[in-house]
C-alpha positions as CSV (number, residue, x, y, z in Angstrom):
1,M,-15.3,22.4,-6.1
2,R,-12.3,24.5,-7.3
3,S,-10.2,23.4,-9.7
4,G,-6.8,22.7,-8.2
5,G,-4.9,24.2,-11.1
6,E,-2.8,27.4,-11.3
7,D,-4.1,28.7,-8.2
8,L,-3.0,26.7,-4.9
9,W,-5.4,28.9,-2.7
10,W,-5.9,25.4,-0.6
11,A,-1.9,25.3,-0.1
12,R,-1.7,28.6,2.2
13,D,-1.5,28.7,6.1
14,V,-0.9,24.5,5.7
15,R,0.6,23.7,8.9
16,R,0.4,19.8,8.8
17,A,0.5,18.0,5.6
18,T,-0.2,14.3,4.7
19,V,0.5,13.1,1.5
20,F,-1.1,9.5,0.4
21,T,0.9,7.9,-2.9
22,G,0.1,5.5,-5.0
23,A,1.7,3.6,-7.8
24,G,1.3,6.7,-9.8
25,I,3.9,8.9,-8.4
26,S,6.8,6.0,-9.2
27,T,6.0,5.3,-12.9
28,D,8.5,8.5,-13.9
29,S,11.0,6.3,-12.2
30,G,9.9,3.6,-14.6
31,V,7.9,1.3,-12.2
32,P,4.7,0.4,-14.1
33,D,1.4,1.2,-12.0
34,Y,-1.7,-1.7,-12.0
35,R,-4.4,-0.4,-13.4
36,G,-3.3,2.3,-15.6
37,P,-3.7,2.1,-19.7
38,Q,-0.3,0.0,-19.3
39,G,-0.6,-1.2,-16.0
40,I,0.8,-4.6,-15.2
41,W,-2.8,-6.4,-14.9
42,T,-4.2,-4.1,-17.7
43,K,-1.2,-6.0,-20.2
44,D,-1.7,-9.4,-18.4
45,P,-4.5,-10.3,-15.8
46,S,-3.4,-13.4,-15.3
47,L,0.0,-11.9,-13.3
48,A,-3.2,-10.6,-10.1
49,D,-3.5,-14.5,-9.6
50,L,0.0,-14.0,-8.6
51,F,-0.7,-11.5,-5.7
52,T,-3.1,-13.9,-4.0
53,Y,-2.3,-15.0,-0.7
54,D,-4.3,-18.4,-0.9
55,N,-2.7,-19.3,-4.6
56,F,0.8,-18.0,-3.2
57,R,0.5,-20.4,-0.3
58,A,-1.0,-23.5,-1.8
59,D,0.7,-23.7,-5.0
60,A,4.5,-23.8,-5.7
61,E,4.5,-23.2,-9.3
62,V,2.2,-19.7,-8.4
63,R,5.2,-19.1,-6.2
64,L,8.1,-19.5,-8.4
65,R,6.3,-17.4,-11.0
66,F,5.7,-14.8,-8.9
67,W,9.7,-14.5,-7.8
68,Q,10.4,-14.7,-11.5
69,V,8.0,-11.9,-12.6
70,F,9.1,-9.7,-9.3
71,A,12.9,-10.9,-10.1
72,G,12.6,-9.6,-13.9
73,R,11.0,-6.2,-12.3
74,Q,13.8,-5.8,-10.0
75,G,16.8,-3.1,-11.2
76,E,18.2,0.2,-10.2
77,V,15.3,2.1,-10.0
78,E,15.9,6.1,-8.7
79,P,13.5,8.6,-7.1
80,N,11.9,10.9,-9.6
81,A,11.4,14.6,-8.9
82,A,8.1,14.1,-7.0
83,H,9.5,11.7,-4.5
84,R,12.6,14.5,-4.2
85,A,9.9,17.2,-4.0
86,L,8.9,16.0,-0.8
87,A,11.9,14.9,1.0
88,E,12.6,18.8,0.3
89,L,9.4,19.7,1.5
90,E,10.1,18.0,4.8
91,A,13.7,18.7,4.7
92,S,12.5,22.5,4.8
93,G,11.0,22.1,8.2
94,K,7.0,21.4,7.2
95,A,5.2,19.4,9.4
96,L,5.1,16.3,6.6
97,R,4.0,12.9,6.7
98,V,4.0,10.3,3.9
99,I,1.5,7.2,3.9
100,T,2.4,4.7,1.0
101,Q,0.7,2.2,-1.1
102,N,4.1,1.9,-2.8
103,V,6.3,-0.9,-1.9
104,D,9.5,0.3,-3.8
105,G,11.3,2.1,-1.1
106,L,11.7,5.1,-3.2
107,H,10.3,7.7,-0.8
108,Q,13.1,7.4,1.5
109,K,15.7,6.8,-1.2
110,A,15.1,10.1,-2.2
111,G,16.0,11.2,1.4
112,S,12.0,11.5,3.0
113,T,12.9,10.3,7.0
114,P,12.2,6.3,7.3
115,R,9.9,7.0,10.4
116,K,7.6,9.7,8.5
117,V,6.7,7.3,5.8
118,V,4.6,4.7,6.7
119,E,4.4,1.9,3.7
120,L,0.5,0.4,4.3
121,H,1.6,-2.5,1.9
122,G,4.7,-3.4,3.1
123,S,8.2,-3.1,1.6
124,L,9.9,-5.2,-1.3
125,A,13.5,-5.1,0.3
126,T,12.8,-8.1,2.0
127,A,11.0,-11.7,2.2
128,T,9.2,-13.0,5.4
129,C,9.3,-17.0,6.0
130,L,5.9,-18.5,6.4
131,S,6.8,-20.4,8.9
132,C,9.0,-18.9,11.1
133,G,8.7,-15.6,10.5
134,E,12.2,-15.1,9.8
135,R,13.3,-12.0,7.6
136,T,15.4,-12.3,4.7
137,P,16.7,-9.8,2.1
138,A,15.2,-10.0,-0.9
139,A,18.0,-10.1,-3.1
140,E,19.1,-13.0,-1.5
141,A,16.4,-15.1,-2.2
142,I,15.9,-13.9,-5.7
143,A,19.7,-15.2,-6.0
144,R,18.4,-18.8,-5.5
145,L,16.3,-18.3,-8.7
146,P,15.6,-20.8,-10.7
147,E,15.0,-22.9,-7.7
148,E,12.2,-21.4,-5.5
149,P,13.5,-19.6,-2.9
150,V,12.9,-20.8,0.6
151,C,13.6,-20.3,4.0
152,A,17.0,-21.9,6.2
153,C,14.5,-23.7,8.1
154,G,12.2,-24.9,4.7
155,G,9.8,-22.7,5.1
156,V,8.2,-20.5,2.3
157,L,9.3,-17.3,1.3
158,K,7.0,-14.8,0.7
159,P,8.0,-10.9,-0.3
160,S,7.3,-8.9,2.7
161,V,4.1,-7.4,1.1
162,V,0.4,-7.5,1.3
163,M,-1.0,-9.7,-1.0
164,F,-4.7,-9.9,-1.9
165,G,-6.6,-12.0,0.6
166,E,-4.3,-10.6,3.3
167,Y,-4.9,-7.9,6.0
168,L,-3.1,-5.4,6.5
169,D,-1.0,-4.8,9.4
170,Q,-3.7,-3.2,11.9
171,D,-1.1,-1.6,14.0
172,V,0.1,0.1,10.5
173,L,-3.4,1.4,9.5
174,S,-3.8,2.8,13.1
175,L,-1.1,4.8,12.2
176,A,-2.1,5.8,9.5
177,R,-5.3,6.6,10.7
178,N,-4.4,8.7,13.4
179,I,-2.1,10.9,10.8
180,A,-4.9,11.2,8.2
181,A,-7.1,12.4,11.2
182,A,-4.5,14.9,12.3
183,S,-3.9,16.5,9.0
184,E,-4.9,20.0,7.7
185,L,-4.5,18.9,4.1
186,F,-4.7,15.2,2.8
187,L,-2.8,15.0,-0.6
188,A,-3.9,12.1,-2.4
189,V,-1.2,11.3,-5.5
190,G,-1.0,8.9,-7.8
191,S,-3.8,6.6,-6.9
192,S,-6.6,5.0,-8.1
193,L,-8.4,5.1,-4.7
194,Q,-10.3,1.8,-5.5
195,V,-8.2,-0.4,-2.7
196,E,-9.8,-0.3,0.9
197,P,-9.2,0.4,3.7
198,A,-6.3,2.4,2.4
199,A,-8.8,4.3,0.4
200,S,-11.0,5.5,3.0
201,L,-8.4,7.8,4.7
202,C,-9.6,10.2,2.2
203,A,-13.0,10.2,4.1
204,L,-11.3,10.0,7.4
205,A,-9.0,13.1,6.4
206,V,-11.8,14.9,5.9
207,E,-14.3,14.1,8.1
208,N,-11.5,15.6,10.6
209,G,-12.0,18.8,8.9
210,A,-8.9,18.2,6.5
211,G,-8.8,19.8,2.9
212,L,-8.8,16.7,0.3
213,V,-6.5,17.2,-2.8
214,I,-6.2,14.5,-5.6
215,V,-3.6,14.4,-8.3
216,N,-4.3,11.8,-10.5
217,R,-4.8,11.8,-14.2
218,D,-7.7,9.6,-14.0
219,P,-11.0,10.0,-11.8
220,T,-11.2,8.5,-8.6
221,P,-14.4,7.3,-6.2
222,Y,-13.1,10.2,-3.9
223,D,-13.3,13.1,-6.2
224,D,-16.7,14.3,-5.1
225,L,-15.0,14.5,-1.4
226,A,-12.5,16.7,-2.7
227,T,-11.7,20.3,-2.2
228,A,-9.7,20.2,-5.4
229,L,-8.5,18.3,-8.2
230,V,-5.2,18.2,-10.2
231,R,-4.9,16.7,-13.2
232,E,-1.5,17.4,-14.7
233,P,1.1,15.0,-14.6
234,I,2.5,14.4,-11.2
235,G,6.4,15.2,-12.0
236,T,5.3,18.5,-12.7
237,A,2.4,19.1,-10.5
238,L,3.9,17.9,-6.8
239,P,7.1,20.1,-7.4
240,R,5.5,22.8,-7.6
241,I,2.4,22.2,-4.7
242,C,5.7,21.4,-2.4
243,E,6.8,24.7,-3.1
244,A,3.6,26.3,-2.3
245,L,3.3,24.3,1.0
246,A,6.9,25.0,1.7
247,P,7.4,27.2,5.2
């Protein structure tokens, strides 16, 4: 394996690229990651319990605490240079798809075409009733605090994200797998690649002939499969990579 440093040899003549993004791509926008030195769960491991589906469903106090934490993290978060670089690369005519573990909607806000962004873990933009399935804008749910947000039918409202203990939507996962398998270059950006089955998309892409490039500060379980590793900050690395990939 060669370094992914200044010589972006692996970007040459790539026709179809897929970018798989994790929390690290959004940290420059002020959205903390989960497992990094300043990550949400690193600083307060107890918060991980709030992301557990069984706990959320069974305990009203856990639900209220979740909504309070969620409300405290909401704000005018803007896309950063990495999000914008991907949107600009797509706009240049490159065959590009984005598969994201993030739920912040920043790819779409930066200008990426919504239908070309696969949100594996859902979105924080809405809340879903666990009884009737109705979706409510998350802002409306937050406005009901300090009371626990509930649906008009009286059912429990849950942010429309995949929690621990829940399965990924199989249609969404199948779409992501098809995209990964059709890639010529699979670029994993800002993900610890520790959450499965999402991280296994890296192996699927490689098995189908794609080059795997990992852009991440820390080592990941898939580094041994990578064509190249890029350790420089995402905010500088990804715009440079997108420029090299542009048609």
